[in-house]
C-alpha positions in Angstrom: 56.1 36.4 129.6 55.0 33.9 127.0 57.1 30.8 126.5 58.7 30.0 123.1 55.9 27.4 122.5 53.3 30.1 123.3 54.9 32.5 120.8 55.0 29.8 118.1 51.3 29.0 118.7 50.4 32.7 118.4 52.4 32.9 115.2 50.5 29.9 113.8 47.2 31.4 114.8 48.1 34.7 113.1 49.1 32.9 109.9 45.8 31.1 109.8 43.9 34.3 110.4 45.7 36.2 107.7 46.9 33.6 105.2 45.0 31.4 102.8 43.4 29.5 105.7 41.3 32.5 106.6 38.7 31.6 104.0 39.0 27.8 104.3 36.1 25.7 105.5 36.2 24.9 109.2 37.1 21.2 108.7 40.2 22.2 106.6 41.4 24.5 109.5 40.8 21.7 112.0 42.8 18.9 110.4 46.6 18.6 110.7 48.9 19.6 107.8 49.8 15.9 107.2 46.1 14.9 107.1 45.3 17.8 104.8 48.2 16.8 102.5 46.9 13.2 102.3 43.4 14.3 101.4 44.8 16.6 98.8 46.8 13.8 97.3 43.8 11.5 97.2 41.7 14.2 95.6 44.4 15.0 92.9 44.7 11.3 92.0 40.9 11.0 91.8 40.8 14.0 89.4 43.7 12.7 87.3 42.2 9.3 86.8 38.8 10.8 85.8 40.0 13.7 83.7 43.4 13.1 82.0 42.9 9.9 80.0 39.7 11.2 78.4 41.0 14.6 77.5 44.1 13.1 75.9 42.0 10.7 73.9 39.7 13.5 72.8 42.7 15.5 71.7 44.1 12.6 69.7 40.8 12.4 67.8 40.7 16.2 67.4 44.0 16.0 65.6 43.0 12.9 63.6 39.9 14.6 62.3 41.7 17.7 61.1 44.8 16.0 59.6 43.2 13.0 57.9 42.9 15.1 54.7 46.6 14.5 54.2 46.0 10.8 53.9 42.9 11.4 51.8 45.1 13.1 49.2 47.0 9.8 48.9 43.8 7.9 48.7 42.5 9.7 45.6 40.5 12.7 46.8 42.1 15.0 44.3 41.1 12.8 41.4 37.5 12.1 42.6 36.8 15.8 43.3 38.9 17.1 40.4 41.0 19.3 42.7 44.0 21.3 41.7 47.0 21.5 44.0 46.0 25.1 44.9 42.5 24.0 45.7 43.7 21.2 47.9 46.0 23.6 49.8 43.1 25.9 50.3 41.0 23.2 51.8 43.8 22.5 54.2 44.3 26.1 55.2 40.6 27.1 55.5 40.2 24.9 58.6 42.4 27.4 60.5 40.3 30.3 59.5 37.3 28.8 61.3 39.6 27.7 64.1 41.0 31.2 64.8 37.6 32.8 64.5 35.9 30.7 67.2 38.6 30.0 69.9 38.0 33.2 72.0 34.2 33.3 71.7 34.1 29.6 72.5 35.9 29.9 75.9 33.7 32.9 76.7 30.7 30.7 76.2 32.1 27.9 78.2 33.0 30.3 81.0 29.5 31.6 81.1 27.9 28.2 80.8 30.1 26.5 83.4 29.3 23.0 82.1 32.4 21.5 80.4 30.8 18.0 80.7 28.1 19.2 78.3 29.9 21.7 76.2 33.1 19.9 75.2 31.5 16.5 74.4 28.8 18.3 72.5 31.3 20.1 70.3 33.2 16.9 69.8 30.0 15.1 68.7 29.3 17.9 66.2 32.9 17.9 64.8 32.8 14.1 64.6 29.6 14.3 62.5 31.1 17.0 60.3 34.3 14.9 59.8 32.2 11.9 58.9 30.0 13.8 56.5 33.0 15.1 54.7 32.9 11.8 52.9 29.8 13.0 51.1 31.6 15.9 49.5 31.2 15.9 45.7 33.0 19.1 44.8 35.6 21.6 45.8 33.0 23.9 47.3 31.5 21.1 49.4 34.9 20.1 50.8 35.9 23.7 51.4 32.7 24.3 53.4 33.1 21.1 55.4 36.7 22.0 56.4 35.8 25.5 57.4 32.9 24.4 59.6 35.1 21.6 61.1 37.7 24.1 62.2 35.0 26.4 63.6 33.7 23.6 65.8 37.1 22.0 66.7 38.3 25.3 67.9 36.3 24.8 71.1 38.3 21.9 72.3 41.9 22.9 73.0 41.3 26.3 74.7 38.4 24.7 76.5 40.6 22.0 77.8 43.2 24.5 79.0 40.4 26.4 80.8 39.1 23.2 82.4 42.5 22.1 83.6 43.1 25.5 85.2 39.8 25.1 87.1 41.1 21.9 88.8 44.8 22.2 89.2 47.2 24.6 91.0 49.9 26.4 89.0 52.6 23.8 90.0 50.3 21.0 89.0 49.1 22.6 85.8 52.3 22.5 83.7 52.6 18.7 83.9 48.9 18.2 83.0 49.1 20.6 80.1 52.1 18.6 78.9 50.1 15.4 79.0 47.3 17.1 77.0 49.8 18.1 74.4 50.9 14.5 74.1 47.6 13.8 72.5 48.7 15.7 69.4 52.0 13.9 69.3 50.4 10.5 69.6 48.0 11.4 66.9 50.9 12.3 64.6 52.7 9.1 65.6 49.9 6.7 64.9 47.4 8.6 62.8 49.3 7.7 59.6 49.3 4.0 60.4 45.6 4.1 61.1 44.9 5.9 57.9 47.0 3.5 55.9 45.1 0.5 57.4 41.8 2.1 56.4 42.7 3.3 52.9 44.8 0.2 52.1 41.9 -2.2 52.6 38.6 -0.5 52.0 38.9 1.1 48.5 35.8 0.2 46.6 33.9 -1.3 49.6 30.2 -0.7 49.1 31.2 1.4 46.1 33.0 4.1 48.1 36.5 5.3 47.7 39.1 4.7 50.4 39.3 8.4 51.3 35.5 8.5 52.0 35.9 5.5 54.3 38.7 7.3 56.1 36.4 10.2 57.0 33.5 7.9 57.9 35.4 5.6 60.2 37.4 8.3 62.0 34.3 10.5 62.3 32.3 7.6 63.8 35.1 6.9 66.3 34.9 10.6 67.4 31.1 10.4 67.9 31.4 7.3 70.1 34.1 8.8 72.3 32.1 12.1 72.5 29.1 10.2 73.9 31.4 8.4 76.5 33.0 11.7 77.4 29.7 13.2 78.4 29.6 10.8 81.3 33.3 11.1 82.2 34.4 14.7 81.8 33.8 16.6 85.1 32.2 20.0 85.5 33.9 22.5 87.8 34.8 21.7 91.4 31.7 23.1 93.1 29.3 21.6 90.5 30.8 18.1 90.0 28.6 15.2 91.1 31.2 12.5 91.7 32.9 14.5 94.5 31.5 14.5 98.0 30.9 17.8 99.8 34.3 17.9 101.5 36.1 17.1 98.3 34.3 19.9 96.5 35.3 22.3 99.2 38.9 21.2 99.2 39.1 21.4 95.3 37.8 24.9 95.3 39.8 26.1 98.3 43.1 24.8 96.7 42.7 27.1 93.8 41.7 30.0 96.1 44.8 29.4 98.2 47.0 29.1 95.1 46.0 32.2 93.2 43.5 34.0 95.4 40.5 33.1 93.2 37.7 30.6 93.4 36.4 28.6 90.5 33.2 29.2 88.6 30.3 29.8 91.0 27.2 30.8 89.0 26.3 32.7 85.8 25.7 35.9 87.7 29.4 36.1 88.6 30.8 35.4 85.1 31.0 38.3 82.7 32.7 37.3 79.4 34.0 40.8 78.6 35.7 41.1 82.0 37.6 37.9 81.5 38.5 38.9 77.9 39.9 42.2 79.3 42.0 40.5 81.9 43.4 38.2 79.2 44.3 41.0 76.8 46.1 42.9 79.6 48.1 39.8 80.7 51.6 39.6 79.1 51.4 35.8 79.5 48.5 35.7 77.0 50.7 37.3 74.4 53.6 34.9 75.1 51.4 31.9 74.8 50.0 33.4 71.5 53.5 33.3 70.1 54.0 29.7 71.2 50.7 28.6 69.7 51.5 30.3 66.4 54.8 28.4 66.2 53.1 25.1 67.2 50.4 25.6 64.5 53.0 26.5 61.8 54.9 23.3 62.7 51.7 21.4 62.0 52.4 21.9 58.3 54.9 19.0 58.6 52.0 16.7 59.6 49.8 17.9 56.8 52.2 17.8 53.9 54.8 15.1 54.9 52.7 12.2 53.5 53.0 13.6 50.0 
């Protein structure tokens, strides 16, 4: 008859054989639970320090570049471009037409590409250039086109970031990190007006340009600079990230597999965009977050119209 200790050991072996450890690399199965927890904590901190500050900064600039038109109204854009109130409101709204049009296709592209370190900073670089070049608008049509294209390109960032976070963090860890990402929009709203006031208050007429043109130029240039830096900081996915050693890559991928039963991106052959789209459509949580995002976007009207 087996002793109580023998029975406990047999139960542990059975759990390892049938639980999440059954697919774990051998070294994970060999270490003690305490040692595994320490390694996981170290890995999580390493990911946090590398990923979170940059994505929050990028989101701040994402919001600055879409909402600076509110400050531009105060700085004389209506008079310079001879815009009516209706035309101005249309330029504000048209951004979201491009934004809605591109969000789903963008994440399908990102999922297929599997290179967030290239895709997200590249989109940021493009939207920074578009934002800066908005200063060259000479008519209602030019401003309208710039705003539509800006929304089209900016659409890649927020859903792309949510996708990237989900590829690194377990479900328990994800809520807090998503909250930190959202703080970028709040920080932008808190300090964006002050930054715009500093620019428009002291640069009107510099080099013959109106203050609102300098607003687009300076904030667009800041976005371009951060985009270049982000290309060297934003990680790819666990199995394809260069600044993790082999054991850290294995642990990062296994954590997700143990949490939800799925590994991260492996290669392009295993990623079919339509399959992921079908799963999203059939998931009730997708429709719940859709309602939340609609409410959040509608509340953005406060940011856009409060200055005037």
